MDTraj code that builds the backbone (N, CA, C; nanometers):
import mdtraj as md
import numpy as np

residues = "MET HIS VAL ALA LYS PRO LEU PRO LYS TYR LEU ILE GLN ARG TYR ARG GLY TRP LYS ALA THR THR TYR GLU GLU ASN LYS ALA TRP TYR LYS HIS LEU ALA SER GLU GLY GLN ASN PRO ARG ALA MET VAL ILE SER CYS CYS ASP SER ARG VAL HIS VAL THR SER ILE PHE GLY ALA ASP GLN GLY GLU PHE PHE ILE HIS ARG ASN ILE ALA ASN LEU VAL PRO PRO TYR GLU PRO ASP GLY ALA HIS HIS GLY THR SER ALA THR ILE GLU TYR ALA VAL THR ALA LEU LYS VAL ALA HIS LEU ILE VAL LEU GLY HIS SER ASN CYS GLY GLY ALA ASN GLY CYS TYR ASP MET CYS SER GLY LYS ALA LYS GLN LEU GLU ASP LYS SER SER PHE VAL GLY ARG TRP ILE ASP ILE LEU ARG PRO GLY TYR ASP MET VAL LYS LYS GLN LYS LEU ALA ASP GLU ALA ALA GLU ARG ARG GLN LEU GLU LYS THR THR VAL ILE VAL SER LEU ASP ASN LEU MET THR PHE PRO PHE VAL LYS ASP ALA VAL GLU ASN ASP THR LEU THR LEU HIS GLY LEU TRP ALA ASP THR GLY GLU GLY GLY LEU GLN GLN PHE ASP ALA GLU SER SER GLY PHE ILE ASP VAL".split()
xyz = np.array([
    [1.7194, -4.8020, -3.0044],
    [1.7707, -4.7495, -3.1324],
    [1.9150, -4.7055, -3.1154],
    [2.0017, -4.7499, -3.2035],
    [2.1423, -4.7095, -3.2004],
    [2.1593, -4.5765, -3.2736],
    [2.2385, -4.4874, -3.2146],
    [2.2524, -4.3537, -3.2732],
    [2.3947, -4.3238, -3.3206],
    [2.4855, -4.4206, -3.3091],
    [2.6245, -4.3964, -3.3491],
    [2.6353, -4.3725, -3.4994],
    [2.7191, -4.2757, -3.5372],
    [2.7407, -4.2408, -3.6774],
    [2.8827, -4.2800, -3.7189],
    [2.9109, -4.2868, -3.8496],
    [3.0466, -4.3152, -3.8955],
    [3.1432, -4.2059, -3.8492],
    [3.2687, -4.2431, -3.8344],
    [3.3712, -4.1472, -3.7934],
    [3.3820, -4.0326, -3.8930],
    [3.4162, -3.9118, -3.8457],
    [3.4444, -3.8021, -3.9378],
    [3.5601, -3.8398, -4.0309],
    [3.5563, -3.7906, -4.1514],
    [3.6559, -3.8296, -4.2516],
    [3.7984, -3.7952, -4.2096],
    [3.8164, -3.6819, -4.1390],
    [3.9527, -3.6438, -4.1032],
    [4.0138, -3.7430, -4.0045],
    [3.9305, -3.8035, -3.9187],
    [3.9822, -3.9035, -3.8262],
    [4.0149, -4.0337, -3.8987],
    [3.9344, -4.0684, -3.9944],
    [3.9631, -4.1879, -4.0750],
    [4.0945, -4.1702, -4.1500],
    [4.1164, -4.0528, -4.2061],
    [4.2402, -4.0259, -4.2791],
    [4.3617, -4.0322, -4.1864],
    [4.3459, -3.9782, -4.0658],
    [4.4572, -3.9822, -3.9705],
    [4.4870, -4.1259, -3.9282],
    [4.3823, -4.2036, -3.9061],
    [4.4045, -4.3443, -3.8702],
    [4.4796, -4.4162, -3.9805],
    [4.4377, -4.3995, -4.1032],
    [4.5022, -4.4687, -4.2147],
    [4.6474, -4.4256, -4.2296],
    [4.6741, -4.2976, -4.2018],
    [4.8125, -4.2506, -4.2063],
    [4.8972, -4.3160, -4.0989],
    [4.8401, -4.3275, -3.9768],
    [4.9120, -4.3935, -3.8666],
    [4.9371, -4.5399, -3.8995],
    [4.8361, -4.6079, -3.9542],
    [4.8491, -4.7511, -3.9843],
    [4.9569, -4.7749, -4.0893],
    [4.9653, -4.6842, -4.1866],
    [5.0601, -4.7014, -4.2963],
    [5.2033, -4.6634, -4.2581],
    [5.2191, -4.5822, -4.1537],
    [5.3531, -4.5348, -4.1174],
    [5.3960, -4.5861, -3.9792],
    [5.3438, -4.5245, -3.8741],
    [5.3863, -4.5590, -3.7379],
    [5.3667, -4.7070, -3.7074],
    [5.2496, -4.7592, -3.7389],
    [5.2247, -4.8997, -3.7098],
    [5.3152, -4.9904, -3.7911],
    [5.3261, -4.9668, -3.9197],
    [5.4079, -5.0521, -4.0066],
    [5.5536, -5.0518, -3.9637],
    [5.6023, -4.9365, -3.9179],
    [5.7423, -4.9256, -3.8772],
    [5.7680, -4.9917, -3.7418],
    [5.6624, -5.0119, -3.6630],
    [5.6779, -5.0696, -3.5287],
    [5.5878, -5.1907, -3.5077],
    [5.5586, -5.2613, -3.6152],
    [5.4636, -5.3713, -3.6107],
    [5.5040, -5.4780, -3.5091],
    [5.6310, -5.5102, -3.5040],
    [5.6777, -5.6147, -3.4126],
    [5.6508, -5.5765, -3.2672],
    [5.6717, -5.4492, -3.2364],
    [5.6494, -5.4034, -3.0994],
    [5.5014, -5.4090, -3.0635],
    [5.4154, -5.3679, -3.1538],
    [5.2713, -5.3725, -3.1273],
    [5.2244, -5.5168, -3.1082],
    [5.2771, -5.6067, -3.1885],
    [5.2389, -5.7475, -3.1764],
    [5.2889, -5.8061, -3.0443],
    [5.4071, -5.7600, -3.0022],
    [5.4614, -5.8045, -2.8737],
    [5.3709, -5.7592, -2.7591],
    [5.3282, -5.6319, -2.7623],
    [5.2396, -5.5811, -2.6582],
    [5.1076, -5.6571, -2.6565],
    [5.0573, -5.6888, -2.7742],
    [4.9288, -5.7580, -2.7834],
    [4.9368, -5.8999, -2.7275],
    [5.0469, -5.9666, -2.7537],
    [5.0583, -6.1070, -2.7126],
    [5.1084, -6.1231, -2.5694],
    [5.1962, -6.0339, -2.5258],
    [5.2568, -6.0474, -2.3932],
    [5.1826, -5.9706, -2.2846],
    [5.0937, -5.8798, -2.3225],
    [5.0209, -5.8006, -2.2240],
    [5.0994, -5.6778, -2.1804],
    [5.0348, -5.5947, -2.1007],
    [5.1001, -5.4716, -2.0577],
    [5.1741, -5.4906, -1.9256],
    [5.2819, -5.4159, -1.9117],
    [5.3604, -5.4195, -1.7890],
    [5.4151, -5.2801, -1.7596],
    [5.3257, -5.1812, -1.7436],
    [5.3715, -5.0434, -1.7235],
    [5.4369, -5.0254, -1.5872],
    [5.5389, -4.9407, -1.5828],
    [5.6063, -4.9133, -1.4567],
    [5.5340, -4.8070, -1.3752],
    [5.4539, -4.7234, -1.4441],
    [5.3900, -4.6119, -1.3750],
    [5.2460, -4.5937, -1.4188],
    [5.1658, -4.5451, -1.3255],
    [5.0307, -4.5006, -1.3560],
    [5.0289, -4.3489, -1.3459],
    [4.9567, -4.2852, -1.4378],
    [4.9407, -4.1401, -1.4352],
    [4.7926, -4.1061, -1.4283],
    [4.7563, -4.0242, -1.3302],
    [4.6206, -3.9717, -1.3206],
    [4.6272, -3.8257, -1.3630],
    [4.5688, -3.7949, -1.4768],
    [4.5763, -3.6586, -1.5299],
    [4.4373, -3.6073, -1.5633],
    [4.4302, -3.4793, -1.5943],
    [4.3038, -3.4182, -1.6317],
    [4.2664, -3.4587, -1.7739],
    [4.1355, -3.4636, -1.8018],
    [4.0937, -3.4974, -1.9377],
    [4.0981, -3.3775, -2.0311],
    [4.1507, -3.2655, -1.9846],
    [4.1708, -3.1485, -2.0694],
    [4.2519, -3.1875, -2.1928],
    [4.2053, -3.1474, -2.3106],
    [4.2707, -3.1884, -2.4352],
    [4.4107, -3.1312, -2.4509],
    [4.4456, -3.0310, -2.3707],
    [4.5788, -2.9704, -2.3802],
    [4.6844, -3.0461, -2.3003],
    [4.6400, -3.1403, -2.2185],
    [4.7333, -3.2182, -2.1359],
    [4.7630, -3.3493, -2.2086],
    [4.8883, -3.3673, -2.2494],
    [4.9260, -3.4848, -2.3290],
    [5.0419, -3.5543, -2.2588],
    [5.0080, -3.6449, -2.1702],
    [5.1071, -3.7070, -2.0825],
    [5.2191, -3.7755, -2.1596],
    [5.1849, -3.8545, -2.2600],
    [5.2883, -3.9288, -2.3324],
    [5.3837, -3.8359, -2.4048],
    [5.3347, -3.7206, -2.4513],
    [5.4225, -3.6255, -2.5188],
    [5.5183, -3.5600, -2.4206],
    [5.4680, -3.5233, -2.3015],
    [5.5517, -3.4568, -2.2013],
    [5.6720, -3.5427, -2.1646],
    [5.6504, -3.6739, -2.1518],
    [5.7574, -3.7628, -2.1084],
    [5.8173, -3.8449, -2.2225],
    [5.7741, -3.8204, -2.3453],
    [5.8272, -3.8954, -2.4590],
    [5.8021, -4.0442, -2.4456],
    [5.6861, -4.0794, -2.3908],
    [5.6568, -4.2200, -2.3624],
    [5.6031, -4.2922, -2.4848],
    [5.6312, -4.4208, -2.4913],
    [5.5835, -4.5062, -2.5991],
    [5.4656, -4.5890, -2.5496],
    [5.4006, -4.6601, -2.6408],
    [5.2917, -4.7489, -2.6014],
    [5.3424, -4.8512, -2.4999],
    [5.2613, -4.8768, -2.3980],
    [5.2968, -4.9771, -2.2998],
    [5.3723, -4.9250, -2.1795],
    [5.4122, -4.7973, -2.1809],
    [5.4912, -4.7437, -2.0701],
    [5.4070, -4.6920, -1.9543],
    [5.2966, -4.6236, -1.9847],
    [5.2130, -4.5630, -1.8822],
    [5.0742, -4.6248, -1.8809],
    [5.0224, -4.6474, -1.7606],
    [4.8826, -4.6822, -1.7422],
    [4.8149, -4.5506, -1.7067],
    [4.7299, -4.4982, -1.7943],
    [4.6802, -4.3615, -1.7812],
    [4.5312, -4.3584, -1.7516],
    [4.4960, -4.2780, -1.6516],
    [4.3547, -4.2520, -1.6221],
    [4.3332, -4.1019, -1.6235],
    [4.2286, -4.0580, -1.6949],
    [4.2007, -3.9154, -1.7046],
    [4.0596, -3.8870, -1.6530],
    [4.0473, -3.7804, -1.5770],
    [3.9160, -3.7342, -1.5324],
    [3.9209, -3.5833, -1.5130],
    [3.8079, -3.5237, -1.4814],
    [3.8040, -3.3786, -1.4624],
    [3.8877, -3.3395, -1.3410],
    [3.9875, -3.2533, -1.3663],
    [4.0751, -3.1963, -1.2627],
    [4.1645, -3.2985, -1.1948],
    [4.1899, -3.4116, -1.2626],
    [4.2819, -3.5133, -1.2103],
    [4.2587, -3.5448, -1.0627],
    [4.1331, -3.5617, -1.0268],
    [4.0983, -3.5821, -0.8858],
    [4.0880, -3.7300, -0.8486],
    [4.1303, -3.7595, -0.7282],
    [4.1114, -3.8920, -0.6691],
    [4.0139, -3.8761, -0.5539],
    [3.9027, -3.9493, -0.5564],
    [3.8081, -3.9414, -0.4449],
    [3.8599, -4.0184, -0.3243],
    [3.8039, -3.9956, -0.2068],
    [3.8415, -4.0782, -0.0914],
    [3.7966, -4.2226, -0.1136],
    [3.8557, -4.3124, -0.0409],
    [3.8200, -4.4543, -0.0461],
    [3.6779, -4.4726, 0.0048],
    [3.5884, -4.5203, -0.0821],
    [3.4483, -4.5379, -0.0450],
    [3.3961, -4.6711, -0.0998],
    [3.4141, -4.7807, -0.0277],
    [3.3672, -4.9120, -0.0739],
    [3.2177, -4.9299, -0.0484],
    [3.1354, -4.8531, -0.1223],
    [2.9917, -4.8521, -0.0980],
    [2.9117, -4.9304, -0.2019],
    [2.9800, -4.9991, -0.2917],
    [2.9110, -5.0792, -0.3915],
    [2.8620, -5.0007, -0.5112],
    [2.8888, -4.8700, -0.5162],
    [2.8471, -4.7874, -0.6290],
    [2.9535, -4.7911, -0.7389],
    [2.9291, -4.7167, -0.8472],
    [3.0240, -4.7118, -0.9587],
    [3.1355, -4.6119, -0.9275],
    [3.2583, -4.6574, -0.9302],
    [3.3731, -4.5718, -0.8997],
    [3.4820, -4.5977, -1.0034],
    [3.4761, -4.5260, -1.1147],
    [3.5712, -4.5496, -1.2230],
    [3.7154, -4.5215, -1.1853],
    [3.7395, -4.4069, -1.1208],
    [3.8760, -4.3719, -1.0824],
    [3.9303, -4.4697, -0.9793],
    [3.8502, -4.5024, -0.8802],
    [3.8940, -4.5952, -0.7753],
    [3.9225, -4.7335, -0.8329],
    [3.8397, -4.7774, -0.9281],
    [3.8613, -4.9081, -0.9909],
    [3.9923, -4.9103, -1.0682],
    [4.0221, -4.8003, -1.1358],
    [4.1460, -4.7931, -1.2132],
    [4.2681, -4.7967, -1.1222],
    [4.2603, -4.7267, -1.0104],
    [4.3702, -4.7268, -0.9134],
    [4.3896, -4.8673, -0.8565],
    [4.2793, -4.9316, -0.8208],
    [4.2876, -5.0673, -0.7666],
    [4.3552, -5.1616, -0.8652],
    [4.3159, -5.1537, -0.9916],
    [4.3738, -5.2420, -1.0928],
    [4.5228, -5.2141, -1.1118],
    [4.5581, -5.0863, -1.1145],
    [4.6985, -5.0503, -1.1352],
    [4.7877, -5.0994, -1.0223],
    [4.7390, -5.0839, -0.8994],
    [4.8220, -5.1162, -0.7831],
    [4.8216, -5.2653, -0.7507],
    [4.7046, -5.3283, -0.7578],
    [4.6956, -5.4681, -0.7138],
    [4.7174, -5.5693, -0.8254],
    [4.6836, -5.5341, -0.9480],
    [4.6994, -5.6286, -1.0591],
    [4.8245, -5.6003, -1.1418],
    [4.8391, -5.4759, -1.1854],
    [4.9570, -5.4413, -1.2658],
    [5.0801, -5.4186, -1.1790],
    [5.0579, -5.3862, -1.0530],
    [5.1663, -5.3618, -0.9563],
    [5.2648, -5.2562, -1.0072],
    [5.2098, -5.1414, -1.0454],
    [5.2950, -5.0312, -1.0898],
    [5.3852, -4.9877, -0.9752],
    [5.5022, -4.9368, -1.0115],
    [5.5985, -4.8934, -0.9102],
    [5.5795, -4.7467, -0.8726],
    [5.5197, -4.6701, -0.9630],
    [5.5026, -4.5269, -0.9396],
    [5.3597, -4.4860, -0.9754],
    [5.3028, -4.3973, -0.8955],
    [5.1695, -4.3434, -0.9229],
    [5.1814, -4.1918, -0.9220],
    [5.1553, -4.1322, -1.0367],
    [5.1760, -3.9889, -1.0569],
    [5.0424, -3.9186, -1.0750],
    [5.0207, -3.8109, -0.9991],
    [4.9052, -3.7242, -1.0191],
    [4.9543, -3.5985, -1.0888],
    [4.8976, -3.5674, -1.2048],
    [4.9442, -3.4557, -1.2863],
    [4.8355, -3.3502, -1.3025],
    [4.8555, -3.2346, -1.2374],
    [4.7664, -3.1213, -1.2560],
    [4.8212, -3.0290, -1.3639],
    [4.7470, -2.9226, -1.3953],
    [4.7940, -2.8343, -1.5035],
    [4.7350, -2.6946, -1.4899],
    [4.7923, -2.6012, -1.5626],
    [4.7474, -2.4624, -1.5621],
    [4.6156, -2.4467, -1.6368],
    [4.5418, -2.3414, -1.6017],
    [4.4139, -2.3106, -1.6680],
    [4.3178, -2.4287, -1.6657],
    [4.3128, -2.4978, -1.5529],
    [4.2291, -2.6165, -1.5392],
    [4.0825, -2.5767, -1.5219],
    [3.9992, -2.6193, -1.6142],
    [3.8575, -2.5862, -1.6076],
    [3.7897, -2.6447, -1.4855],
    [3.8308, -2.7648, -1.4450],
    [3.7719, -2.8269, -1.3275],
    [3.8037, -2.7504, -1.2006],
    [3.9293, -2.7078, -1.1865],
    [3.9689, -2.6300, -1.0692],
    [3.8976, -2.4954, -1.0684],
    [3.8881, -2.4316, -1.1848],
    [3.8174, -2.3042, -1.1936],
    [3.6689, -2.3219, -1.1627],
    [3.6112, -2.4340, -1.2076],
    [3.4717, -2.4616, -1.1785],
    [3.4481, -2.4763, -1.0302],
    [3.5397, -2.5433, -0.9619],
    [3.5282, -2.5592, -0.8172],
    [3.5392, -2.4242, -0.7475],
    [3.6321, -2.3415, -0.7949],
    [3.6484, -2.2083, -0.7360],
    [3.5195, -2.1283, -0.7501],
    [3.4619, -2.1304, -0.8708],
    [3.3382, -2.0558, -0.8955],
    [3.2227, -2.1104, -0.8124],
    [3.2132, -2.2432, -0.8047],
    [3.1055, -2.3050, -0.7278],
    [3.1162, -2.2701, -0.5801],
    [3.2352, -2.2845, -0.5251],
    [3.2540, -2.2616, -0.3817],
    [3.2429, -2.1141, -0.3449],
    [3.2661, -2.0245, -0.4412],
    [3.2555, -1.8810, -0.4131],
    [3.1188, -1.8251, -0.4526],
    [3.0263, -1.9143, -0.4908],
    [2.8905, -1.8724, -0.5207],
    [2.8693, -1.8155, -0.6590],
    [2.9663, -1.8372, -0.7504],
    [2.9568, -1.7811, -0.8852],
    [2.9061, -1.8809, -0.9886],
    [2.8794, -2.0037, -0.9467],
    [2.8338, -2.1069, -1.0402],
    [2.7255, -2.1893, -0.9724],
    [2.6097, -2.1303, -0.9565],
    [2.4997, -2.1965, -0.8870],
    [2.4578, -2.3262, -0.9547],
    [2.4738, -2.3316, -1.0884],
    [2.4310, -2.4513, -1.1607],
    [2.5106, -2.5749, -1.1200],
    [2.6342, -2.5542, -1.0758],
    [2.7162, -2.6671, -1.0342],
    [2.6760, -2.7207, -0.8970],
    [2.6033, -2.6421, -0.8211],
    [2.5598, -2.6858, -0.6892],
    [2.4373, -2.7766, -0.6956],
    [2.3715, -2.7801, -0.8100],
    [2.2540, -2.8644, -0.8257],
    [2.2927, -3.0111, -0.8157],
    [2.2100, -3.0889, -0.7489],
    [2.2396, -3.2305, -0.7300],
    [2.2473, -3.3078, -0.8611],
    [2.1841, -3.2538, -0.9655],
    [2.1841, -3.3223, -1.0949],
    [2.3103, -3.2974, -1.1760],
    [2.3986, -3.2113, -1.1269],
    [2.5220, -3.1795, -1.2000],
    [2.6295, -3.2832, -1.1701],
    [2.6624, -3.3644, -1.2681],
    [2.7695, -3.4630, -1.2512],
    [2.9032, -3.3932, -1.2256],
    [2.9272, -3.2844, -1.2968],
    [3.0518, -3.2098, -1.2784],
    [3.0596, -3.1527, -1.1374],
    [2.9500, -3.0921, -1.0936],
    [2.9500, -3.0322, -0.9609],
    [2.9754, -3.1322, -0.8502],
    [2.9109, -3.2485, -0.8608],
    [2.9290, -3.3497, -0.7557],
    [3.0703, -3.4072, -0.7607],
    [3.1292, -3.4128, -0.8802],
    [3.2664, -3.4629, -0.8906],
    [3.3648, -3.3652, -0.8271],
    [3.3512, -3.2360, -0.8601],
    [3.4480, -3.1392, -0.8069],
    [3.4214, -3.1045, -0.6616],
    [3.3132, -3.1600, -0.6034],
    [3.2977, -3.1515, -0.4578],
    [3.4196, -3.2104, -0.3870],
    [3.4869, -3.3046, -0.4535],
    [3.6075, -3.3651, -0.3968],
    [3.7098, -3.2581, -0.3616],
    [3.7078, -3.1482, -0.4387],
    [3.8084, -3.0430, -0.4217],
    [3.7671, -2.9341, -0.3219],
    [3.6465, -2.9405, -0.2675],
    [3.6027, -2.8374, -0.1728],
    [3.7005, -2.8164, -0.0565],
    [3.7522, -2.9237, 0.0030],
    [3.8509, -2.9017, 0.1104],
    [3.9733, -2.8245, 0.0606],
    [4.0095, -2.8454, -0.0639],
    [4.1218, -2.7729, -0.1220],
    [4.0927, -2.6247, -0.1363],
    [3.9691, -2.5917, -0.1725],
    [3.9296, -2.4508, -0.1814],
    [3.9442, -2.3838, -0.0450],
    [3.8995, -2.4526, 0.0582],
    [3.9119, -2.3979, 0.1940],
    [4.0584, -2.3788, 0.2320],
    [4.1429, -2.4723, 0.1920],
    [4.2862, -2.4622, 0.2199],
    [4.3454, -2.3387, 0.1536],
    [4.3068, -2.3156, 0.0281],
    [4.3600, -2.2018, -0.0470],
    [4.3141, -2.0698, 0.0145],
    [4.1874, -2.0594, 0.0533],
    [4.1357, -1.9346, 0.1089],
    [4.2067, -1.8978, 0.2396],
    [4.2488, -1.9984, 0.3145],
    [4.3180, -1.9731, 0.4408],
    [4.4587, -1.9176, 0.4193],
    [4.5117, -1.9304, 0.2980],
    [4.6485, -1.8858, 0.2711],
    [4.6589, -1.7354, 0.2484],
    [4.5459, -1.6677, 0.2329],
    [4.5442, -1.5217, 0.2173],
    [4.6379, -1.4766, 0.1049],
    [4.6171, -1.5304, -0.0126],
    [4.7003, -1.4959, -0.1275],
    [4.6648, -1.3571, -0.1814],
    [4.7477, -1.3071, -0.2713],
    [4.7376, -1.1673, -0.3154],
    [4.6057, -1.1340, -0.3831],
    [4.5581, -1.2200, -0.4710],
    [4.4367, -1.1892, -0.5452],
    [4.3701, -1.3182, -0.5937],
    [4.2589, -1.3024, -0.6636],
    [4.1838, -1.4185, -0.7101],
    [4.2632, -1.5019, -0.8097],
    [4.3408, -1.4367, -0.8950],
    [4.4203, -1.5104, -0.9931],
    [4.5195, -1.6032, -0.9239],
    [4.5816, -1.5536, -0.8167],
    [4.6771, -1.6347, -0.7415],
    [4.6052, -1.7505, -0.6723],
    [4.4836, -1.7263, -0.6238],
    [4.4069, -1.8322, -0.5587],
    [4.3688, -1.9416, -0.6579],
    [4.3297, -1.9000, -0.7776],
    [4.2923, -1.9983, -0.8795],
    [4.4137, -2.0825, -0.9199],
    [4.5268, -2.0194, -0.9353],
    [4.6485, -2.0926, -0.9711],
    [4.6852, -2.1911, -0.8597],
    [4.6721, -2.1470, -0.7358],
    [4.7040, -2.2342, -0.6231],
    [4.6060, -2.3508, -0.6140],
    [4.4791, -2.3269, -0.6479],
    [4.3806, -2.4344, -0.6424],
    [4.4115, -2.5413, -0.7471],
    [4.4661, -2.5001, -0.8621],
    [4.5088, -2.5980, -0.9629],
    [4.6113, -2.6941, -0.9023],
    [4.7043, -2.6395, -0.8271],
    [4.8075, -2.7228, -0.7650],
    [4.7505, -2.8033, -0.6480],
    [4.6485, -2.7475, -0.5846],
    [4.5879, -2.8167, -0.4712],
    [4.5100, -2.9396, -0.5160],
    [4.4664, -2.9437, -0.6426],
    [4.4039, -3.0665, -0.6933],
    [4.4984, -3.1846, -0.6755],
    [4.6264, -3.1588, -0.6932],
    [4.7271, -3.2638, -0.6804],
    [4.7424, -3.3057, -0.5341],
    [4.7483, -3.2075, -0.4443],
    [4.7665, -3.2358, -0.3021],
    [4.6480, -3.3137, -0.2458],
    [4.5268, -3.2703, -0.2791],
    [4.4067, -3.3394, -0.2324],
    [4.4051, -3.4830, -0.2827],
    [4.4421, -3.5014, -0.4085],
    [4.4427, -3.6364, -0.4661],
    [4.5471, -3.7253, -0.4006],
    [4.6648, -3.6710, -0.3725],
    [4.7680, -3.7488, -0.3043],
    [4.7209, -3.7898, -0.1648],
    [4.6571, -3.6975, -0.0944],
    [4.6052, -3.7300, 0.0391],
    [4.4980, -3.8386, 0.0309],
    [4.4095, -3.8261, -0.0670],
    [4.3018, -3.9243, -0.0809],
    [4.3546, -4.0608, -0.1228],
    [4.4605, -4.0634, -0.1996],
    [4.5197, -4.1916, -0.2382],
    [4.5591, -4.2733, -0.1160],
    [4.6066, -4.2068, -0.0134],
    [4.6520, -4.2778, 0.1056],
    [4.5370, -4.3298, 0.1908],
    [4.4120, -4.2976, 0.1534],
    [4.2978, -4.3564, 0.2237],
    [4.2629, -4.4938, 0.1670],
    [4.3216, -4.5308, 0.0521],
    [4.3000, -4.6633, -0.0056],
    [4.3938, -4.7617, 0.0638],
    [4.3415, -4.8643, 0.1310],
    [4.4281, -4.9564, 0.2061],
    [4.5386, -5.0183, 0.1224],
    [4.5073, -5.0589, -0.0022],
    [4.6093, -5.1236, -0.0843],
    [4.7161, -5.0259, -0.1321],
    [4.6810, -4.8981, -0.1448],
    [4.7814, -4.7971, -0.1778],
    [4.8697, -4.7714, -0.0565],
    [4.8083, -4.7523, 0.0584],
    [4.8826, -4.7271, 0.1821],
    [4.9787, -4.8420, 0.2126],
    [4.9325, -4.9660, 0.1963],
    [5.0186, -5.0817, 0.2221],
    [5.1369, -5.0845, 0.1260],
    [5.1110, -5.0577, -0.0013],
    [5.2178, -5.0617, -0.1015],
    [5.3217, -4.9526, -0.0756],
    [5.2746, -4.8342, -0.0356],
    [5.3667, -4.7247, -0.0046],
    [5.4518, -4.7593, 0.1169],
    [5.3866, -4.8119, 0.2205],
    [5.4601, -4.8444, 0.3434],
    [5.5549, -4.9621, 0.3254],
    [5.5254, -5.0485, 0.2275],
    [5.6134, -5.1620, 0.1977],
    [5.7183, -5.1291, 0.0926],
    [5.7244, -5.0025, 0.0519],
    [5.8232, -4.9551, -0.0460],
    [5.8117, -5.0235, -0.1819],
    [5.6900, -5.0639, -0.2189],
    [5.6691, -5.1197, -0.3526],
    [5.5981, -5.0192, -0.4438],
    [5.5612, -4.9035, -0.3862],
    [5.4928, -4.7996, -0.4639],
    [5.5345, -4.6631, -0.4121],
    [5.5618, -4.5717, -0.5045],
    [5.5887, -4.4331, -0.4667],
    [5.4854, -4.3427, -0.5310],
    [5.4435, -4.2391, -0.4572],
    [5.3475, -4.1423, -0.5066],
    [5.4197, -4.0134, -0.5456],
    [5.3729, -3.9507, -0.6523],
    [5.4357, -3.8292, -0.7028],
    [5.3284, -3.7303, -0.7456],
    [5.3522, -3.6019, -0.7197],
    [5.2594, -3.4978, -0.7615],
    [5.3273, -3.3996, -0.8540],
    [5.2651, -3.3726, -0.9681],
    [5.3214, -3.2807, -1.0665],
    [5.2180, -3.1773, -1.1089],
    [5.2672, -3.0620, -1.1520],
    [5.1819, -2.9584, -1.2098],
    [5.2515, -2.9050, -1.3338],
    [5.1780, -2.9059, -1.4464],
    [5.2361, -2.8645, -1.5741],
    [5.1801, -2.7293, -1.6169],
    [5.2679, -2.6422, -1.6625],
    [5.2269, -2.5141, -1.7212],
    [5.2144, -2.5369, -1.8712],
    [5.0921, -2.5513, -1.9193],
    [5.0725, -2.5905, -2.0590],
    [5.1180, -2.4837, -2.1576],
    [5.1160, -2.3563, -2.1172],
    [5.1576, -2.2499, -2.2076],
    [5.3075, -2.2330, -2.2150],
    [5.3743, -2.2482, -2.1007],
    [5.5185, -2.2259, -2.0938],
    [5.6002, -2.3538, -2.1048],
    [5.5333, -2.4684, -2.0964],
    [5.6071, -2.5944, -2.1031],
    [5.6796, -2.6287, -1.9747],
    [5.6431, -2.5620, -1.8669],
    [5.7092, -2.5873, -1.7384],
    [5.6490, -2.7071, -1.6663],
    [5.7271, -2.7640, -1.5762],
    [5.6811, -2.8774, -1.4964],
    [5.7342, -2.8621, -1.3546],
    [5.6448, -2.8718, -1.2562],
    [5.6832, -2.8626, -1.1160],
    [5.6396, -2.9891, -1.0438],
    [5.7141, -3.0238, -0.9389],
    [5.6787, -3.1406, -0.8600],
    [5.6535, -3.1004, -0.7150],
    [5.5612, -3.1722, -0.6526],
    [5.5272, -3.1423, -0.5146],
    [5.6375, -3.1914, -0.4227],
    [5.6799, -3.1022, -0.3329],
    [5.7842, -3.1331, -0.2357],
    [5.7193, -3.1460, -0.0983],
    [5.7162, -3.2683, -0.0456],
    [5.6457, -3.2936, 0.0788],
    [5.7063, -3.2166, 0.1966],
    [5.8378, -3.1964, 0.1962],
    [5.9027, -3.1307, 0.3086],
    [5.8600, -2.9854, 0.3210],
    [5.8491, -2.9160, 0.2076],
    [5.8112, -2.7750, 0.2105],
    [5.6618, -2.7543, 0.1855],
    [5.5915, -2.8644, 0.1495],
    [5.4494, -2.8579, 0.1145],
    [5.4230, -2.7611, -0.0009],
    [5.5229, -2.7491, -0.0882],
    [5.5112, -2.6617, -0.2045],
    [5.5572, -2.7303, -0.3305],
    [5.5522, -2.6583, -0.4423],
    [5.5928, -2.7126, -0.5707],
    [5.7241, -2.6487, -0.6145],
    [5.8137, -2.7316, -0.6656],
    [5.9436, -2.6835, -0.7121],
    [5.9639, -2.7279, -0.8569],
    [6.0427, -2.6516, -0.9307],
    [6.0681, -2.6823, -1.0722],
    [6.1405, -2.8157, -1.0879],
    [6.1018, -2.8888, -1.1895],
    [6.1693, -3.0154, -1.2222],
    [6.2962, -2.9837, -1.2990],
])
top = md.Topology()
chain = top.add_chain()
for i, resn in enumerate(residues, 1):
    res = top.add_residue(resn, chain, resSeq=i)
    for name in ("N", "CA", "C"):
        top.add_atom(name, md.element.get_by_symbol(name[0]), res)
traj = md.Trajectory(xyz[None], top)
């Protein structure tokens, strides 16, 4: 039995407004993208948090970014085990088929996934430890990051949570290099990796600096 319902009216109205204005004003460009295919220069891995809007931050147009979103912008380690790996498949396609020149991991403030990992690892979210929790098993990827943050002896829990948000980016960058095709592309200078953290409330943007192992303002 199919359970899908018609779209809410407000979404239909917004679509019709876009079709009558934005699409009509840029029809030639949309037709070009449809017929010629995509050729994005960069891939962005960001959180699926509704407050993170990658194209708005960079003023990007259709066809510029190949975007993948998941909880806490995490990249799992390379695991060719024959199972379903949505994030890994997207990375493979971006690097080997689209041949993007840049791969950006974008974390953000007040990240629910990072906070969930903090709560789970500190024993405050027992429900996430259950094997049936898809969220819990996904944010297991960040457990090493939690351990890294605790070793830093930061001032308080708020500082640890903020640091764990940024550590999502570091863990993902490290895991990206476990993919053979990513490692080869980086070593052959056909791909560069970048780590960013956005402050959604203040509009700030920081980038990971490998030399200092910290984040600096853009």
